[in-house]
N, C-alpha and C positions, 0 to 999 in steps of 0.2 A: 411494462413488465409486472407480472403478478408477484405478490410478495414472496411465495415460496421459491420462485426462480431467482429472486434477488439474493438469496442466501448462498448461492453457489456461483462459481465462475460460469461464464457463458457456455452453454452446452454445445459441444463440438460433434461433428459427424465426419467420419472417414469416407471420402468420396473418390470416384474415378471419373475423370473427364475422358469420355470415349468418343472417338471421331474417326471417320475414314482418313487414311493416311494423307490424302490430298487436301483434306479440310482441317488438318490438325493445327496448322499455323493460324488460321482464322479463328479457330476455337480458343487457342491459347491467348491470342490477342484480346479476346473478350474476357477471358479469365483474368488476365493482367489488368485490364481496365477496371474490372469490378473490385479488385483489391481485397478479396475476402477468402482467398485460398492460399494455404501454405503448402506448396508441393513437397512431396517426399523425395529424397535422393533416389534416382533410378539407375538402371544399368546404362553404361555408355557403349557406343559402337566400337568395334575394332579392339575389344578387350581392355579399354580404358576403365579405370575404377570409377564407381558411381560417386556421386556427390551433388550437393546443392549447386545450382547455377550461381556463378560468380556475379555479384552485382557490379555493374560497370560504372566508373565515375563519370559524372557529367562533363562534357567537353565545353570549355569556356563558360561554365556555370549553367549550361542548359540542362533541363530535366529530360531524360530519355522519353521517347514517345513512340507510338505505333499507329499505323493506319488500319482501318477496318479490314482491308484486304491487302494481300501481298503485293508490294510494289517491285519494280525492277531495281535490284541493288545498284546497278551501274548508274541509273538516273538519280538515286539518292546521293551518291558521291558527287556526281556532276553538278547537281543543283544545290550543293552546300547545305545539306540537312544532316549534320552530325547527330542531332537528337534522334532522328528516325533511324540512322545507321546503328546507334547504340541500342535503341529499342528492339530493332530487328535481330541484333546479335543476341540479346537476352532471350528473345522468343525462340530463336534457333537453338540455343543451348538447352532450353527446356525441352524442345522437341527432340533433340538428340538423346535426351535421357528418358524418353518415353518407352513404355513396354509395347512391343509390336508383335502382332500375330497376323500373318497374311496381309490384307489390305486395311487392317484396323489397328489403331494405336491408342494407348491410354496413358494418362498421367494421373498418378495417385497423390492425394494430399488430404489436408484437414481444412475444415471450414465451419463457421457457426451454422447450426441447424436452421436458424431463422432466415438465413440468406439463401437457402437451397432453392426455393421456388423461383426467386428472381433470376438467379444465375442460370438455372435450367431453361428458363424461357429465352434468355439471350443466346444460349448455346444452340437451341433448337433452330434459330435463324440460319445457322450454317450447317445444319444436318448433324450436329453433335448432341451428346446426351450426358447428363450428370447422374451417375449411378451411386446409390448409397451402398457402402461396404460394411461388413461387420467389424466391430472393434476388436483388434487382435488381443488375445490374452497376454498380459505382461507388458503391453506397450502403453505408455502414458500419453494421453492426448495433450497438445499444447494448451496453455492457459491464457485466456483473455478475460480479464475482470470486467464486470458490467460498467460501461461508460469509459473504459480505457481507450477505445477507438474514437471517442467523442470528448476530447479533453476540455472543450468549451462548455460542456454540460455540467450541472451541479455535481452529479455522481462522478463524472470524469475528473473534475478538479480535486476530488478527494483521494483518487486512486494512488497518486505518488507517495502518500504516507505509507501504504502497504508495499507498493512496487519497489520502493527504495530499499526496503529490507531484503527483498529477493522475490523471485517469481513464486506465486502460490501454487502448490501442487494441485493438479486438476481435480483430484478426489476430495480436497479439503473445502471447508467453508470459506466464503469470501467475507473477511471481517471488516471490510472498509467502513460501513456505517458505524459499527460499534467502536472500532478503533478511533475513528474521527471524533466521536462523542467523548470517549475517554480522554483523548488528547486535549480537547478544549476545556474539559472539566478540570484536569490537572493544571493546565495553564492558568485558568481563572483563579484557582486557589493560591497559586504563587504570585500572581499579578493582580491581586484583589485591590482595585482602586477605581471608583466610579469615574473619576476624571480621566485617568489613563485609559480606561476601558472605552469611554466615549471617543477618545482620540483614535483608537483602533477601529471603532465603528466608522468614523469619518474616513479613515484611510481605506477601509474596505469599500465604502461607497465611491471613493475616487478611483480605485482600481477597477471596480465594476463598470464605471462610466468611461474608462479609458483615458482618465486625466491624471497626470499630465503626460500622456503617451508612454506608459510603462512598457517594458518588453513583454511579449506575449506570455512567457512563462510566469512572470510576476502577476500579470492581470488575472491569470487563471487561479491564483491563490486567494482571490477575494473571499470565497466562502470560509476558508480557514481563518482569515483575519477577522471576518465578521463574527464567526463563532467564538473566537478567542476574546474579541471585544465585548460581546454580550456576557460571556462567562465572567470576565474581569469586572464588568460593571455590576453584575449581580452580587459577586462576592464583595465588591467595594461597598455596596449598600449594606450587606450583612456585617461588614467590619466597621461601618461608619467612616469610610475613607473617601475623600474627594480631593485629589491632589494633596493627600496627607490628612492629618486630623484637623481639618478646617472647620468642622461643625456644620458644613453645608448640608450634609445628609445625616439623618439620625442613624445611630447604630442599632441594628435589628438583632444582632446575635452576640458577637464578642469582638473585642479589640485584640489583634494579634500581639501587641506589645504588653497589654495588661493580662492576657490569659494565654500564655504560650503553651502551658501544659495541656489545656483543653484543646487547643488547636492541634497539638502533636497527637493526642489521642484520636481526634477526628481523622487526621491524615492516615494514621496507621490502620484505623478501622476501615476507611475507604479503600486503602490498599488491599486489605484482607478481602473485601467484597470483590474488587477487581480481579484479584488472583483466583478467587473461587469461580468467577465467570470464565476466566481463561482456562481453568481446568475443565469446566463443563464443555467448552468448545473443543478443547484438546481431546477429550474422550471421544467426541463425535468424529473428529479427524482421524484418530488412531483406529477407530472401528472401520471407517471408510477406507483407510489405507491398507489395513492388514487383518481385518476381522476382529473377533472377540479376544483372541490371544494378545494381539497388540494393544487393544484397549485395556486389557486387564493388567498386563505385566509392565508396560512402558511407564517410566517415571512421570511422564506427562499425561498419563491416562488414569485409570481407576486406582492403581497402587499409590501414585503420588498424591492424588486427590484425597485418598483415605488417610495418608499420613498427615496431610495438611489440615483436613477437617477434624481428624481425631485429636491432633495436637492442640488445635484451637479449643475444642470442647473440653479437653483435659485442663488447659490453663484457665478457661472460664469457670469450670467446676470448682477448682481450687480457690479462685479469687472470690467467687460468690458463695462459697461454702455449700456447694451442691454435689454431694458425694456420688449420686447416681450419674449425673452428667460427667463427672470426672472419670468414673470407672468405664462408662460407655465410650467416652472419648479415648481413653487409654487402650481399650480393646480394639477400637477401630484403627488407631495408629499402629498397633502391633500387627494387625492383619495387613495393613498397607505395607509395612516393612517386610513382612514375609513374602508378599506378592512381588515387591520390588526386588528383593534378594533372589527370588526364583528367576525372575527375568534377567537380572545381571548375571547369575550363574549360568543360565542357558546360553546367553550371548558370549560368555567367556569360554565356553566349551566344557565346563565341568572340571572335576579334578581338584587337587589341592591348590594349584595356582589359580584356577578359576574362582575357587572359594575366597582366596585372599583378595583377588581383584573385585569380587562382588562385595566384600565387606568394605573395601575402600570406597567403592562407588556408593554404597549405602550410607556411609558416613558423610560423603560429599552431598548426597541428597538432603540429609537432615540439616547440615550446615547451611546449604544454599536456601532451604526453605525459610529458616530464621532470618538470614541476610536479606532475602527478597522482601519479607514483611517489613523489617526495620528500614529498608531502603526507602519506603514511602514516607518516612519521617521527613525526608527532604522537602516534601510539599509544604510542611509547616515551617521548616527552617528558612526556605527561600521566601515564603510569605512574610515571615518576620523581618527578613533582610529588606524586602521591598517596603514594608511599613516603616522601618527604621530610617531608611534613606529619605523617604517622603517626609517623615517627621522632622528630620534634620533641616531639610530645605524650608519647610514651613516655619519652623521655630526661628531660623535665621531671618527669614523674610519678615515675620511679625516683629522681631526685635529691631530690625532696621526701620521698619515703617513707623514706629513710635517716636522716632527722632525727627527733628526738623531738617531744614536745609535740603541737601542733595540726597539725604538718606532714603527717602521714599523712592527716588529714582533708582538708587542702588538696590533697594528691596525688590523692585520690579525686575531688574537685571538678574539678581540672584534667583528669583523665582523662575524666570523663564529658562535661564541656563541650567539651574539645578533640576528643574522638571525635565528638560530635554535629556540631560545626562542620565537621570534616574530612569526615564522612560526607555531610552535606547539600551542601557546596560541591563535592566531587569527584563525587558522584552526578550533580549538575546538569551539571558540565563534561563528564564522560565521556558522559552521555546526549546532550548537544548535539553534541559532536565526532563521536561515532559516527554520528549522524544526518547531519551535514555530509558526512562521507566517503561515506555511503550515497548521498546525493542527488547531490552534485557529481561525485564520482569514478566511481561505479558506474552509477547510473541514467541519467546523461548518455550512456552508451554503450548502454544497453538501449532507450531510447525516443528516437525522433526527433520524435514529435508526441504529442498527447493524443487519447484517444478520447472517446466520448460516454457518460456514465453512464446506466445503466438506471434509469428513473424510472417504476415501475409505478403505475397508477391504483388507488387503494384507498379504498373506503367500506364501513364495516362494515354488515352486514345484521342487522336486528333482527326478531324475530318478535312483538314487542309490538304490542298492538292500538293503533290510532290513538287510542282513547278513554283509553288509560293516561295517568296524570299524568306530566308532564315533570319530571324532577328539576331543581331550581333550583341554580345555582352559588352 
């Protein structure tokens, strides 16, 4: 995939599977086997309301299947093939919802553009065609993020971070790579310890190797675990932490316990940079969703970004005694407030009540901006907590080790148990807090609404004869 294409969800095409009425079943069987088309609800015969075909549950744990060509339904039942019976029922339901004109039938749906040629070639085998249709105005295409259909790939393993928040609107940017990088960066700041980080790297290697037989959904998480481990190791070296302040690695930057203020300033500064990036992506999304008016007046667009950047410039100008920067920042913030108020007023319908509502929303915008920036101080706070817990374990271990008798044995026990508790507790806390910052502070600016996930119709095709024995569950 070329890099510009990786910035967006997979590009979709609206298509029609067109076939002679007598060949529609065979065409739909190939569409189902390909698993790349999401059919749209169509009209039903005899005046029944349209709707998507109902997925049928597997009988006895068997996955529904279809044959390349239509079998005799009575032979399916006689030969104990419930998987084929269910598959044929789903194909028949899709065929009933097809649009018909004379001896021709069509089923309309959405599919990735890249899969068009391969499916068209398969349909040509049974005299059917795959026709590209124009994108209807006002209709949003379903969203499929790059790699989402290949969860075992590197990109696919990162998709759950974004998909858990909600389906990305089709018009918006796909933030998966940037969101993943921000997540592991924030995790590393809070979990900065080279020893603990290397433990995560080892865990990632075990997951990638499939040892000791983890569930599939855990195994797919290895890139996140690896990224978090590398980030934690890097910040551990910067902090001089290796299973606590053991002195094994030199301190290259600062000690969280000795320089909490500097770490807090760094955390807030990093949060400010991440928020600025979120605003930049949000402006692009608002423009793609609703044009320049949405990009200009939405609080997650230019108006909110102006208030954010202007307030930052104003504060920096006062702190560094730069009156020009302070005045320019103040003017930019006021411009952003005017734009945001205009948008709020228009959304509220104008009038006195609308003006009051706009003022309340404007106040909420300013308060949330400050709260969002300060919220990133938790990166330093939990980094301090992690360093303090590791220091307690190491101090106790060193104190016991200096005594004779059984004390060195107790020191080893304390170190192992204390490290295990600190590792488990802090990994959980850092993971949750990084996710919280990702969703509440950053994604709230990227997305104004949710999209519609791509749900392709898939039934496996089997070449087995109808007479073949059905496997029993």
